[in-house]
N, C-alpha and C positions, 0 to 999 in steps of 0.2 A: 742091455739095460744096466745101469749102475746099481750098486748096492744102496738100498734105501734104509737099511737098518739104522743108520746114524741120524736120519731125519726125525725131527721132533715137531709136534704141532706148535704153531705159534701161540704164545699166551694171548688170551683175549683181553682187550682193553676194557677197563672199568668205565662205565658210562660217566659222563661229566656231571658235576654238581648241578649245572643249569638244566641239562637234559632230564635228569631224575626229578628235579624240582618241577619242571613243566608237566611231566607225566603225572606226578603226584598231585599237582594243583588241579588237573582235570578231575581226578578221583575225588579230591576234597570238595570241589564244587558240586559234583553229582550227589555225593553223600549228604551234603548240607541241604540242598534243595529237595531231596527226597524225604527229609525229616520235616514234614509240614508243620508239626507243632512247634519245633524249634524256630523255624522261619517266621511263623506267625507271631510268636511271643517276642522274639528279638526285634522284629520290625514294628510290632504294635506298641510297645512301651513308649518310645519317644513320640509316636503319632498320637497316642491317647493323651499324653501330657500336653502336647501342642493344642489339641482340641479343647481340653479342659481349661488350661490357662488362657488360651486364646479367647474363650468365651468370658472368663472371669475378668480379665483386664480390659479396661477401657480408658480413653483419654491418653494424654501424653506422659512420658516418663518424667518423674519429678525434676523440676528445674530445667526442662528442655522443651523443645517444640517437636520432639520425635515421638510418634505413637508408641506406647509401651508394647504393643503387639509386635512391632518391628524389632524391638530389642529382644523380646522373648524368642522370636523365631530364630534369630541368629544363634542364641544360646542353645536352643533345643536341637538345632542341626549339629552343633558341636557335640552335644550329649548323645545324639543318635549315632554319630561316628564312633564314639567311645563304646556304645552299646554293642554295635556290630563287630567291633574289633577287640578291645580289651576284654569285655565281659564274655562275649561269645567264645573267643579263643580260649580263655582261661578255663571256662567250664568244659568245653569240648575236649581239651587236652587232658584235663584231670580225669574225665570219663574214659578216654582212650588209654590212659596209663593204668586205670583200675581194671578195665576189661581185658587187658593183655594185647591190645592193638599195637601199642608202642613196642612191646617186647617182640612181637612178630616182625615189625618193621626193622628192628635192630638187626635181625638176621638176614636182611636183604642189603643190596648196595646203597640203601638209603643212609645218608650221613645227616647229622643234626643240621648242617647248613642247608641241605636240600629240603629237609622237612620244614625248617623255618621259612624258607622262601616260598614253599607251597602254601603254608598257612597265611603268610602275608599276601600272597596273590589272591587267595580265597577271600581274605578280609577286605582287600582292595575292591573286589567286585561287589561284595555285599555292602561295604561302606558307601560306595558310589550310588548303588541302587537306593539305599536308605536316604541318602541326601537328595536324590531326585524325587523320591516320594514326598519328603518333607517340603521341598521347594514347591512342588506341584500343589500341595494342600495350602501352603503358606500364601502362594500367589492367588489360588482360586478362591479360598475362603476368607483370608484375612488381608488381602491386598498388599502382600509383600512386594516391595520394589526391588527388582533384580538389579545387579550391577549395571551401571549405564555407561561405562567406559571400558576400553581395553585394559587399562591399568587396574581397574577394580576386578575385572574377570581374572587377570593374572594373579592378583592377590588372593582371590578366592581359590584358585587352582593350587597355588603352592601351600596355602594353609591346609587345604584338604589333604593333599599328598603327604605332607609332613605329619599331619595329625594321624592319618591312617597308619603310616609306618611306625611312628612312635608308640601308639596305643597297641598295635599288633605285637611288637616285641615285648612290651610291658605285660601284655596278656599271656604270652608264652612263658615269660619268667615267673609271673605271679601264679600260674597254674601249679607251681611246685608247693605253694602254701597250702592248698587244699589236701588234706590227708587222704581223702577218698572221694569217690564220685558223689556220694550222698551229701557230703559237706560242701561240695563245689559251689553250688548256687548261692547259699547264704554267705560263704566266705568271700565270694566275688562281689555280690551285690552291696555289701557294707561300704567298701571304699567308693564304689560307683555312685551310690546314692548320697554319701557324705560329700563327695566332691561336687556334685550337682548343686547342693545347697550353698556352698561357700565360693563357687567359681563364677557367679554372675549369670547363671543360666536362667533362674526364675526371678531374679531381682537385679536392679541396677547395682553394679559391683561396688561402687563407692558408698552405697547405703548400708553396706555390711560393716560390722565392727572391725576396727583396725587389725586386731590380732587374726581375725578370719581372713582378711585380705592378705596378710603376710603368709599364712599357711597355704592359701590357695595359690599364691604366686610361686610356690615351690613345685607345683604340679602342672602338667600340660593342659588340663581342661580349661583353666582360666585363660591361657594364652590362645587356645583354640577358639574360644568364644569371642575374645577380643579381636582376633584376626578376622573372624567372619563378620563381626559388627563393622569393621572398617571397610569391608567389601559392600555391605548392604545399606549402611546408614550414612546420612549426610555428614560432612566434615564438622559440622557444628556440634555433633554429639561427642566428639573426642574430648571436649572440655569436661565431660562427665566421667572420663576414664581416670584411673588413679594418678597417672603421670600428666594428665591434661593433653595427651596426644595418643596417636595410634601405636606408636613404638614398633613399627614394622621390623626394623633391624633387630631389636631385642626379641621380638616374637619369633622371628626366623632362627635366631641364635639359640634360644631356649628350646624350641621344638626340635631343631636339629640336634642339640645336645641330648635331648631325651631319646632321639632315634639311636644315637651312639650308645648311650647308657643302657637303653633297653636291649640292644644287641649284646652288649657285654654281660648284662645280667642274665640274659637267656643262655648264653654260652656257659656261664658259671652255674646257674641253677638247674638247667634242664637235665633230666634223667629219663632214660627209657623205661625204667621200672620205678615203682613207688618205694619209698624208704621202708626198710624192714623194721618191724617193731622189736 
């Protein structure tokens, strides 16, 4: 037998970013759905708004032959996606930073990239589920017309995917604004509620004052709602949009830009520990 004294154990390879992200995504989903109160309130808010405004509104949208309920449902589906992605992630990460969860994760092979991907995966599952719930209620109670062509379903799909990714990264970045877990909910709800009011969720977008339209156009929710309207409403309604058309190319470009901007903001703003006083 030869001398083995010179043999050294091979260094273990670090798990890949994707492998760690997949493992963490499973944990994220289990933790999320075990928190029943968080699930109920996150899913309930857009649903309650749909039920309330669906009962209040009757007749056609002003200047159109499109039922106002149809316009409303498209906007609230966009709002629901933002609730289960931006709002939910921003609050959850602020809590995890405050209770030391992120500090413990930092001591593992978990990289920020893996953590981001896991959070986006969790948000994707919950965002799709929220959309299915709202679609079911919209069709069952308010007669929502589902997309009737393959092209409209394709539009619906890419708008939902880009919306989830953009709002997820923005939620990760915005979590840094909350100074602690107690302040997380009000800090997050303020921009969420404000954007709903100016982005054409509850009203026909062009009925809003011009300066509100300009402000809303700088943020993704306006384009999310417009993209979904283009999938659900007849082409005649596009005359009621700000540009007189669905602007699919511009919608895709802006939502895609917010995906990139959200990722860059996340990489810049994200910290494993809260800022020291």
